[in-house]
N, CA, C and O atoms as a Maestro MAE file, in Angstrom:
{
 s_m_m2io_version
 :::
 2.0.0
}

f_m_ct {
 s_m_title
 :::
 protein
 m_atom[208] {
  # First column is atom index #
  i_m_mmod_type
  r_m_x_coord
  r_m_y_coord
  r_m_z_coord
  i_m_residue_number
  s_m_chain_name
  s_m_pdb_residue_name
  s_m_pdb_atom_name
  i_m_atomic_number
  :::
  1 25 -8.953 -5.265 -13.639 1 A "MET " " N  " 7
  2 3 -8.998 -5.079 -12.197 1 A "MET " " CA " 6
  3 2 -9.585 -3.699 -11.871 1 A "MET " " C  " 6
  4 15 -10.450 -3.570 -11.004 1 A "MET " " O  " 8
  5 25 -9.104 -2.680 -12.574 2 A "PHE " " N  " 7
  6 3 -9.612 -1.342 -12.294 2 A "PHE " " CA " 6
  7 2 -11.090 -1.229 -12.644 2 A "PHE " " C  " 6
  8 15 -11.841 -0.535 -11.958 2 A "PHE " " O  " 8
  9 25 -11.513 -1.914 -13.718 3 A "SER " " N  " 7
  10 3 -12.923 -1.831 -14.108 3 A "SER " " CA " 6
  11 2 -13.828 -2.478 -13.067 3 A "SER " " C  " 6
  12 15 -14.959 -2.034 -12.874 3 A "SER " " O  " 8
  13 25 -13.350 -3.515 -12.399 4 A "ILE " " N  " 7
  14 3 -14.131 -4.133 -11.322 4 A "ILE " " CA " 6
  15 2 -14.304 -3.147 -10.175 4 A "ILE " " C  " 6
  16 15 -15.402 -2.997 -9.640 4 A "ILE " " O  " 8
  17 25 -13.222 -2.479 -9.799 5 A "LEU " " N  " 7
  18 3 -13.315 -1.481 -8.735 5 A "LEU " " CA " 6
  19 2 -14.206 -0.311 -9.165 5 A "LEU " " C  " 6
  20 15 -14.976 0.219 -8.364 5 A "LEU " " O  " 8
  21 25 -14.093 0.080 -10.426 6 A "TRP " " N  " 7
  22 3 -14.874 1.216 -10.922 6 A "TRP " " CA " 6
  23 2 -16.367 0.908 -10.855 6 A "TRP " " C  " 6
  24 15 -17.160 1.777 -10.492 6 A "TRP " " O  " 8
  25 25 -16.760 -0.319 -11.201 7 A "ARG " " N  " 7
  26 3 -18.173 -0.685 -11.170 7 A "ARG " " CA " 6
  27 2 -18.661 -0.969 -9.755 7 A "ARG " " C  " 6
  28 15 -19.861 -0.882 -9.491 7 A "ARG " " O  " 8
  29 25 -17.759 -1.304 -8.843 8 A "PHE " " N  " 7
  30 3 -18.135 -1.650 -7.474 8 A "PHE " " CA " 6
  31 2 -18.644 -0.438 -6.697 8 A "PHE " " C  " 6
  32 15 -19.609 -0.550 -5.941 8 A "PHE " " O  " 8
  33 25 -18.007 0.714 -6.874 9 A "PHE " " N  " 7
  34 3 -18.373 1.906 -6.122 9 A "PHE " " CA " 6
  35 2 -19.528 2.646 -6.798 9 A "PHE " " C  " 6
  36 15 -19.498 2.874 -8.008 9 A "PHE " " O  " 8
  37 25 -20.533 3.015 -6.027 10 A "PRO " " N  " 7
  38 3 -21.655 3.757 -6.616 10 A "PRO " " CA " 6
  39 2 -21.345 5.253 -6.688 10 A "PRO " " C  " 6
  40 15 -20.377 5.725 -6.092 10 A "PRO " " O  " 8
  41 25 -22.164 5.977 -7.410 11 A "GLY " " N  " 7
  42 3 -22.053 7.424 -7.439 11 A "GLY " " CA " 6
  43 2 -21.453 7.938 -8.721 11 A "GLY " " C  " 6
  44 15 -21.119 7.171 -9.624 11 A "GLY " " O  " 8
  45 25 -21.318 9.259 -8.792 12 A "PRO " " N  " 7
  46 3 -20.748 9.885 -9.997 12 A "PRO " " CA " 6
  47 2 -19.249 9.608 -10.092 12 A "PRO " " C  " 6
  48 15 -18.626 9.131 -9.144 12 A "PRO " " O  " 8
  49 25 -18.695 9.915 -11.247 13 A "ALA " " N  " 7
  50 3 -17.289 9.604 -11.521 13 A "ALA " " CA " 6
  51 2 -16.345 10.305 -10.551 13 A "ALA " " C  " 6
  52 15 -15.369 9.699 -10.109 13 A "ALA " " O  " 8
  53 25 -16.607 11.559 -10.209 14 A "TRP " " N  " 7
  54 3 -15.692 12.282 -9.315 14 A "TRP " " CA " 6
  55 2 -15.665 11.652 -7.932 14 A "TRP " " C  " 6
  56 15 -14.625 11.650 -7.274 14 A "TRP " " O  " 8
  57 25 -16.808 11.112 -7.477 15 A "LEU " " N  " 7
  58 3 -16.856 10.451 -6.173 15 A "LEU " " CA " 6
  59 2 -16.118 9.122 -6.205 15 A "LEU " " C  " 6
  60 15 -15.452 8.753 -5.238 15 A "LEU " " O  " 8
  61 25 -16.233 8.408 -7.307 16 A "ARG " " N  " 7
  62 3 -15.507 7.141 -7.456 16 A "ARG " " CA " 6
  63 2 -14.008 7.379 -7.426 16 A "ARG " " C  " 6
  64 15 -13.271 6.636 -6.778 16 A "ARG " " O  " 8
  65 25 -13.557 8.403 -8.119 17 A "VAL " " N  " 7
  66 3 -12.126 8.724 -8.133 17 A "VAL " " CA " 6
  67 2 -11.661 9.080 -6.728 17 A "VAL " " C  " 6
  68 15 -10.602 8.632 -6.290 17 A "VAL " " O  " 8
  69 25 -12.439 9.874 -6.029 18 A "LEU " " N  " 7
  70 3 -12.091 10.260 -4.668 18 A "LEU " " CA " 6
  71 2 -12.009 9.043 -3.745 18 A "LEU " " C  " 6
  72 15 -11.065 8.922 -2.964 18 A "LEU " " O  " 8
  73 25 -12.984 8.151 -3.829 19 A "VAL " " N  " 7
  74 3 -12.995 6.954 -2.986 19 A "VAL " " CA " 6
  75 2 -11.819 6.049 -3.328 19 A "VAL " " C  " 6
  76 15 -11.189 5.495 -2.427 19 A "VAL " " O  " 8
  77 25 -11.513 5.890 -4.605 20 A "LEU " " N  " 7
  78 3 -10.378 5.058 -4.993 20 A "LEU " " CA " 6
  79 2 -9.052 5.652 -4.527 20 A "LEU " " C  " 6
  80 15 -8.149 4.912 -4.136 20 A "LEU " " O  " 8
  81 25 -8.924 6.971 -4.565 21 A "LEU " " N  " 7
  82 3 -7.696 7.602 -4.069 21 A "LEU " " CA " 6
  83 2 -7.544 7.432 -2.559 21 A "LEU " " C  " 6
  84 15 -6.443 7.190 -2.066 21 A "LEU " " O  " 8
  85 25 -8.639 7.556 -1.835 22 A "VAL " " N  " 7
  86 3 -8.595 7.347 -0.383 22 A "VAL " " CA " 6
  87 2 -8.261 5.888 -0.071 22 A "VAL " " C  " 6
  88 15 -7.481 5.611 0.840 22 A "VAL " " O  " 8
  89 25 -8.844 4.963 -0.817 23 A "ALA " " N  " 7
  90 3 -8.545 3.545 -0.609 23 A "ALA " " CA " 6
  91 2 -7.081 3.248 -0.920 23 A "ALA " " C  " 6
  92 15 -6.440 2.484 -0.198 23 A "ALA " " O  " 8
  93 25 -6.552 3.834 -1.971 24 A "LEU " " N  " 7
  94 3 -5.142 3.648 -2.311 24 A "LEU " " CA " 6
  95 2 -4.237 4.213 -1.218 24 A "LEU " " C  " 6
  96 15 -3.240 3.592 -0.850 24 A "LEU " " O  " 8
  97 25 -4.584 5.378 -0.708 25 A "ALA " " N  " 7
  98 3 -3.797 5.974 0.379 25 A "ALA " " CA " 6
  99 2 -3.840 5.094 1.625 25 A "ALA " " C  " 6
  100 15 -2.832 4.958 2.319 25 A "ALA " " O  " 8
  101 25 -4.985 4.501 1.912 26 A "ALA " " N  " 7
  102 3 -5.103 3.611 3.073 26 A "ALA " " CA " 6
  103 2 -4.254 2.356 2.902 26 A "ALA " " C  " 6
  104 15 -3.645 1.884 3.863 26 A "ALA " " O  " 8
  105 25 -4.210 1.818 1.702 27 A "VAL " " N  " 7
  106 3 -3.389 0.628 1.448 27 A "VAL " " CA " 6
  107 2 -1.911 0.965 1.593 27 A "VAL " " C  " 6
  108 15 -1.161 0.211 2.213 27 A "VAL " " O  " 8
  109 25 -1.493 2.076 1.034 28 A "VAL " " N  " 7
  110 3 -0.082 2.489 1.144 28 A "VAL " " CA " 6
  111 2 0.282 2.733 2.608 28 A "VAL " " C  " 6
  112 15 1.354 2.326 3.054 28 A "VAL " " O  " 8
  113 25 -0.590 3.387 3.347 29 A "TYR " " N  " 7
  114 3 -0.344 3.644 4.766 29 A "TYR " " CA " 6
  115 2 -0.212 2.336 5.547 29 A "TYR " " C  " 6
  116 15 0.684 2.199 6.381 29 A "TYR " " O  " 8
  117 25 -1.096 1.379 5.283 30 A "ALA " " N  " 7
  118 3 -1.042 0.094 5.977 30 A "ALA " " CA " 6
  119 2 0.235 -0.663 5.635 30 A "ALA " " C  " 6
  120 15 0.840 -1.287 6.507 30 A "ALA " " O  " 8
  121 25 0.644 -0.612 4.382 31 A "LEU " " N  " 7
  122 3 1.886 -1.290 4.002 31 A "LEU " " CA " 6
  123 2 3.089 -0.684 4.717 31 A "LEU " " C  " 6
  124 15 3.914 -1.409 5.272 31 A "LEU " " O  " 8
  125 25 3.187 0.624 4.703 32 A "ILE " " N  " 7
  126 3 4.351 1.282 5.302 32 A "ILE " " CA " 6
  127 2 4.344 1.139 6.818 32 A "ILE " " C  " 6
  128 15 5.405 0.984 7.421 32 A "ILE " " O  " 8
  129 25 3.177 1.189 7.445 33 A "THR " " N  " 7
  130 3 3.094 1.172 8.897 33 A "THR " " CA " 6
  131 2 3.181 -0.224 9.490 33 A "THR " " C  " 6
  132 15 3.828 -0.415 10.520 33 A "THR " " O  " 8
  133 25 2.541 -1.207 8.859 34 A "TYR " " N  " 7
  134 3 2.431 -2.530 9.465 34 A "TYR " " CA " 6
  135 2 3.160 -3.640 8.714 34 A "TYR " " C  " 6
  136 15 3.848 -4.454 9.331 34 A "TYR " " O  " 8
  137 25 3.021 -3.681 7.421 35 A "VAL " " N  " 7
  138 3 3.531 -4.825 6.661 35 A "VAL " " CA " 6
  139 2 5.048 -4.758 6.499 35 A "VAL " " C  " 6
  140 15 5.735 -5.735 6.796 35 A "VAL " " O  " 8
  141 25 5.583 -3.636 6.038 36 A "TYR " " N  " 7
  142 3 7.017 -3.541 5.791 36 A "TYR " " CA " 6
  143 2 7.848 -3.732 7.060 36 A "TYR " " C  " 6
  144 15 8.850 -4.445 7.003 36 A "TYR " " O  " 8
  145 25 7.490 -3.136 8.208 37 A "PRO " " N  " 7
  146 3 8.271 -3.415 9.415 37 A "PRO " " CA " 6
  147 2 8.203 -4.885 9.833 37 A "PRO " " C  " 6
  148 15 9.203 -5.432 10.297 37 A "PRO " " O  " 8
  149 25 7.058 -5.528 9.680 38 A "TRP " " N  " 7
  150 3 6.954 -6.940 10.030 38 A "TRP " " CA " 6
  151 2 7.840 -7.788 9.124 38 A "TRP " " C  " 6
  152 15 8.505 -8.711 9.596 38 A "TRP " " O  " 8
  153 25 7.854 -7.484 7.831 39 A "VAL " " N  " 7
  154 3 8.697 -8.230 6.901 39 A "VAL " " CA " 6
  155 2 10.163 -8.012 7.224 39 A "VAL " " C  " 6
  156 15 10.957 -8.947 7.127 39 A "VAL " " O  " 8
  157 25 10.539 -6.808 7.604 40 A "ALA " " N  " 7
  158 3 11.930 -6.522 7.949 40 A "ALA " " CA " 6
  159 2 12.374 -7.339 9.154 40 A "ALA " " C  " 6
  160 15 13.532 -7.751 9.224 40 A "ALA " " O  " 8
  161 25 11.475 -7.581 10.104 41 A "LEU " " N  " 7
  162 3 11.820 -8.405 11.260 41 A "LEU " " CA " 6
  163 2 11.952 -9.885 10.889 41 A "LEU " " C  " 6
  164 15 12.680 -10.621 11.554 41 A "LEU " " O  " 8
  165 25 11.274 -10.318 9.862 42 A "GLN " " N  " 7
  166 3 11.310 -11.719 9.459 42 A "GLN " " CA " 6
  167 2 12.560 -12.060 8.644 42 A "GLN " " C  " 6
  168 15 12.961 -13.223 8.586 42 A "GLN " " O  " 8
  169 25 13.170 -11.071 8.023 43 A "LEU " " N  " 7
  170 3 14.360 -11.307 7.215 43 A "LEU " " CA " 6
  171 2 15.580 -11.457 8.118 43 A "LEU " " C  " 6
  172 15 15.671 -10.796 9.153 43 A "LEU " " O  " 8
  173 25 16.517 -12.321 7.734 44 A "PRO " " N  " 7
  174 3 17.705 -12.466 8.558 44 A "PRO " " CA " 6
  175 2 18.566 -11.200 8.508 44 A "PRO " " C  " 6
  176 15 18.644 -10.517 7.487 44 A "PRO " " O  " 8
  177 25 19.196 -10.918 9.623 45 A "ALA " " N  " 7
  178 3 20.047 -9.727 9.700 45 A "ALA " " CA " 6
  179 2 21.295 -9.953 8.840 45 A "ALA " " C  " 6
  180 15 21.901 -11.024 8.863 45 A "ALA " " O  " 8
  181 25 21.649 -8.942 8.103 46 A "GLN " " N  " 7
  182 3 22.848 -9.012 7.277 46 A "GLN " " CA " 6
  183 2 23.911 -8.121 7.897 46 A "GLN " " C  " 6
  184 15 23.684 -6.945 8.184 46 A "GLN " " O  " 8
  185 25 25.070 -8.716 8.093 47 A "GLU " " N  " 7
  186 3 26.179 -7.942 8.624 47 A "GLU " " CA " 6
  187 2 27.022 -7.453 7.456 47 A "GLU " " C  " 6
  188 15 27.679 -8.228 6.762 47 A "GLU " " O  " 8
  189 25 26.980 -6.184 7.273 48 A "VAL " " N  " 7
  190 3 27.732 -5.585 6.166 48 A "VAL " " CA " 6
  191 2 28.828 -4.729 6.761 48 A "VAL " " C  " 6
  192 15 28.574 -3.843 7.578 48 A "VAL " " O  " 8
  193 25 30.038 -5.001 6.346 49 A "THR " " N  " 7
  194 3 31.181 -4.201 6.816 49 A "THR " " CA " 6
  195 2 31.846 -3.567 5.614 49 A "THR " " C  " 6
  196 15 31.977 -4.181 4.555 49 A "THR " " O  " 8
  197 25 32.259 -2.343 5.795 50 A "VAL " " N  " 7
  198 3 32.948 -1.636 4.745 50 A "VAL " " CA " 6
  199 2 34.378 -1.401 5.217 50 A "VAL " " C  " 6
  200 15 34.611 -0.806 6.269 50 A "VAL " " O  " 8
  201 25 35.303 -1.866 4.440 51 A "GLY " " N  " 7
  202 3 36.708 -1.695 4.807 51 A "GLY " " CA " 6
  203 2 37.164 -0.271 4.578 51 A "GLY " " C  " 6
  204 15 36.639 0.438 3.718 51 A "GLY " " O  " 8
  205 25 38.144 0.136 5.356 52 A "THR " " N  " 7
  206 3 38.662 1.491 5.188 52 A "THR " " CA " 6
  207 2 39.991 1.461 4.499 52 A "THR " " C  " 6
  208 15 40.591 2.511 4.267 52 A "THR " " O  " 8
  :::
 }
 m_bond[207] {
  # First column is bond index #
  i_m_from
  i_m_to
  i_m_order
  :::
  1 1 2 1
  2 2 3 1
  3 3 4 2
  4 3 5 1
  5 5 6 1
  6 6 7 1
  7 7 8 2
  8 7 9 1
  9 9 10 1
  10 10 11 1
  11 11 12 2
  12 11 13 1
  13 13 14 1
  14 14 15 1
  15 15 16 2
  16 15 17 1
  17 17 18 1
  18 18 19 1
  19 19 20 2
  20 19 21 1
  21 21 22 1
  22 22 23 1
  23 23 24 2
  24 23 25 1
  25 25 26 1
  26 26 27 1
  27 27 28 2
  28 27 29 1
  29 29 30 1
  30 30 31 1
  31 31 32 2
  32 31 33 1
  33 33 34 1
  34 34 35 1
  35 35 36 2
  36 35 37 1
  37 37 38 1
  38 38 39 1
  39 39 40 2
  40 39 41 1
  41 41 42 1
  42 42 43 1
  43 43 44 2
  44 43 45 1
  45 45 46 1
  46 46 47 1
  47 47 48 2
  48 47 49 1
  49 49 50 1
  50 50 51 1
  51 51 52 2
  52 51 53 1
  53 53 54 1
  54 54 55 1
  55 55 56 2
  56 55 57 1
  57 57 58 1
  58 58 59 1
  59 59 60 2
  60 59 61 1
  61 61 62 1
  62 62 63 1
  63 63 64 2
  64 63 65 1
  65 65 66 1
  66 66 67 1
  67 67 68 2
  68 67 69 1
  69 69 70 1
  70 70 71 1
  71 71 72 2
  72 71 73 1
  73 73 74 1
  74 74 75 1
  75 75 76 2
  76 75 77 1
  77 77 78 1
  78 78 79 1
  79 79 80 2
  80 79 81 1
  81 81 82 1
  82 82 83 1
  83 83 84 2
  84 83 85 1
  85 85 86 1
  86 86 87 1
  87 87 88 2
  88 87 89 1
  89 89 90 1
  90 90 91 1
  91 91 92 2
  92 91 93 1
  93 93 94 1
  94 94 95 1
  95 95 96 2
  96 95 97 1
  97 97 98 1
  98 98 99 1
  99 99 100 2
  100 99 101 1
  101 101 102 1
  102 102 103 1
  103 103 104 2
  104 103 105 1
  105 105 106 1
  106 106 107 1
  107 107 108 2
  108 107 109 1
  109 109 110 1
  110 110 111 1
  111 111 112 2
  112 111 113 1
  113 113 114 1
  114 114 115 1
  115 115 116 2
  116 115 117 1
  117 117 118 1
  118 118 119 1
  119 119 120 2
  120 119 121 1
  121 121 122 1
  122 122 123 1
  123 123 124 2
  124 123 125 1
  125 125 126 1
  126 126 127 1
  127 127 128 2
  128 127 129 1
  129 129 130 1
  130 130 131 1
  131 131 132 2
  132 131 133 1
  133 133 134 1
  134 134 135 1
  135 135 136 2
  136 135 137 1
  137 137 138 1
  138 138 139 1
  139 139 140 2
  140 139 141 1
  141 141 142 1
  142 142 143 1
  143 143 144 2
  144 143 145 1
  145 145 146 1
  146 146 147 1
  147 147 148 2
  148 147 149 1
  149 149 150 1
  150 150 151 1
  151 151 152 2
  152 151 153 1
  153 153 154 1
  154 154 155 1
  155 155 156 2
  156 155 157 1
  157 157 158 1
  158 158 159 1
  159 159 160 2
  160 159 161 1
  161 161 162 1
  162 162 163 1
  163 163 164 2
  164 163 165 1
  165 165 166 1
  166 166 167 1
  167 167 168 2
  168 167 169 1
  169 169 170 1
  170 170 171 1
  171 171 172 2
  172 171 173 1
  173 173 174 1
  174 174 175 1
  175 175 176 2
  176 175 177 1
  177 177 178 1
  178 178 179 1
  179 179 180 2
  180 179 181 1
  181 181 182 1
  182 182 183 1
  183 183 184 2
  184 183 185 1
  185 185 186 1
  186 186 187 1
  187 187 188 2
  188 187 189 1
  189 189 190 1
  190 190 191 1
  191 191 192 2
  192 191 193 1
  193 193 194 1
  194 194 195 1
  195 195 196 2
  196 195 197 1
  197 197 198 1
  198 198 199 1
  199 199 200 2
  200 199 201 1
  201 201 202 1
  202 202 203 1
  203 203 204 2
  204 203 205 1
  205 205 206 1
  206 206 207 1
  207 207 208 2
  :::
 }
}
């Protein structure tokens, strides 16, 4: 999988690494901002009580 991405991006190695890091950061940002909150709304609410 990584070799496919490595061959997909043109340019020298340092530019490929930079582009892959930016792409990874964008994916993580999208997951945290959009995907995880949507999934949390789709899951049923759990009522957890802790006895004293």
